C-alpha positions as a printed Julia matrix, in Angstrom:
151×3 Matrix{Float64}:
 -29.49   10.72   26.07
 -29.75   10.94   22.3
 -26.62   13.14   22.03
 -24.73   10.71   24.27
 -25.53    7.81   21.94
 -24.56    9.86   18.88
 -21.31   10.9    20.56
 -20.42    7.31   21.39
 -21.2     6.19   17.84
 -19.03    8.97   16.41
 -16.16    8.14   18.78
 -16.35    4.46   17.85
 -16.33    5.33   14.16
 -13.29    7.59   14.52
 -11.44    4.99   16.58
 -12.04    2.42   13.86
 -10.84    4.79   11.16
  -7.71    5.65   13.11
  -6.82    1.97   13.42
  -7.13    1.41    9.67
  -4.0     1.02    7.6
  -3.04    3.99    5.47
   0.1     2.56    3.87
   1.48   -0.75    2.66
   5.19   -1.6     2.72
   6.3    -2.05   -0.89
   9.95   -2.78   -0.21
  12.24   -2.95    2.77
  15.95   -3.48    3.24
  15.28   -4.07    6.95
  14.4    -7.74    7.53
  12.28   -6.79   10.57
   9.82   -4.9     8.33
   8.28   -7.2     5.74
   6.85   -6.38    2.32
   3.05   -6.19    2.46
   2.86   -4.98    6.07
   0.12   -2.47    6.75
   1.24    0.79    8.4
  -1.03    3.38   10.0
  -0.67    7.11    9.5
   1.89    8.51   11.94
   2.95    5.04   13.14
   6.52    4.78   14.45
   8.77    2.27   12.7
  12.1     1.15   14.08
  14.2     1.02   10.92
  17.86    0.08   11.37
  20.42    2.69   10.39
  21.54    2.26    6.79
  18.26    0.49    5.92
  15.15    1.9     4.28
  11.45    1.17    3.81
   9.26    2.25    0.9
   5.57    2.88    1.63
   2.66    3.5    -0.73
  -0.61    5.05    0.42
  -4.05    4.43   -1.03
  -3.76    7.49   -3.28
  -0.54    6.18   -4.83
   1.87    8.48   -3.0
   5.23    6.72   -2.64
   7.46    7.53    0.36
  10.91    6.23    1.27
  11.8     6.26    4.99
  15.47    6.05    5.96
  16.55    4.27    9.12
  17.87    6.16   12.12
  18.79    5.53   15.74
  15.35    6.74   16.82
  12.06    5.4    15.46
  10.9     6.96   12.17
   7.28    8.1    11.81
   5.16    7.27    8.79
   3.66   10.4     7.22
   0.3    11.63    8.44
  -2.61   11.26    6.02
  -6.09   12.69    5.95
  -8.88   10.33    7.07
 -10.69   11.03    3.79
  -7.85    9.38    1.85
  -8.16    6.04    3.68
  -9.67    3.41    1.41
  -9.66   -0.13    2.82
 -10.36   -1.75   -0.55
  -7.3    -0.02   -2.03
  -5.2    -1.28    0.88
  -6.23   -4.81   -0.1
  -5.32   -4.15   -3.76
  -1.93   -2.79   -2.66
  -1.36   -5.94   -0.61
  -2.17   -8.04   -3.71
   0.32   -6.05   -5.77
   3.17   -6.67   -3.31
   2.26  -10.26   -2.36
   4.38  -13.09   -3.78
   3.07  -14.35   -7.11
   1.02  -17.53   -6.89
   1.73  -20.57   -9.01
  -1.1   -21.21  -11.45
  -2.18  -24.82  -11.59
  -4.31  -24.43  -14.72
  -3.41  -23.06  -18.12
  -4.08  -19.34  -18.44
  -7.19  -18.37  -20.33
  -6.28  -16.78  -23.65
  -9.56  -14.88  -23.93
  -8.86  -12.63  -20.93
  -8.6    -8.99  -21.87
  -7.25   -6.52  -19.37
  -8.93   -3.11  -19.2
  -7.47   -0.39  -21.37
  -6.01    1.76  -18.59
  -2.97    4.01  -18.32
  -0.5     1.78  -16.47
   1.83    4.71  -15.79
  -0.78    6.1   -13.37
  -1.7     4.59  -10.0
  -5.45    4.57  -10.7
  -4.87    2.63  -13.94
  -2.73    0.05  -12.13
  -5.41   -0.43   -9.45
  -8.1    -0.83  -12.13
  -6.13   -3.53  -13.96
  -5.08   -5.32  -10.74
  -8.7    -5.96   -9.8
  -9.48   -7.88  -13.0
  -9.05  -11.64  -12.82
  -6.03  -12.68  -14.9
  -4.48   -9.21  -15.06
  -2.57   -9.11  -11.75
   0.79  -10.0   -13.34
   0.48   -7.08  -15.76
  -0.51   -4.76  -12.9
   2.43   -5.94  -10.74
   4.97   -5.17  -13.46
   3.45   -1.7   -13.96
   3.34   -1.11  -10.18
   7.03   -2.0    -9.76
   7.92    0.47  -12.52
   5.65    3.11  -10.94
   7.35    2.77   -7.54
  10.86    2.78   -9.06
   9.99    5.91  -11.02
   8.62    7.6    -7.88
  11.52    6.93   -5.48
  14.37    5.88   -7.75
  16.76    3.01   -7.1
  18.1     2.31   -3.61
  21.25    4.34   -2.88
  24.35    2.21   -2.19
């Protein structure tokens, strides 16, 4: 009986982990796939031919998927690399900027982090008042990783 309960608990835990998002759409030339969408490891995406989608995983790996007649699969990731809090930070980085209603505080100091590295960008993005700085660094990071869109 005890092993049955442990087995069910393990199965439920693995099912929850499998349903978690592993990637976030950073950019898309296909209007059917929106920026900020969560994508699971191995998920099939129907990307129109001639269109592309750029994904970033929670470790900062950037991947461009090109459209084809058949659905395109997102890369497979290891369960150990899934980090739900990083998925939320990625979604903040790609979300539309909000309009500030109050004057910005001049005493805010963003952490001294290497903004050319993914971990540094994530660190800065989590500090109140530093999201704009992190977004600019993130856009440069992604462009550096995949290059500009081919014509």
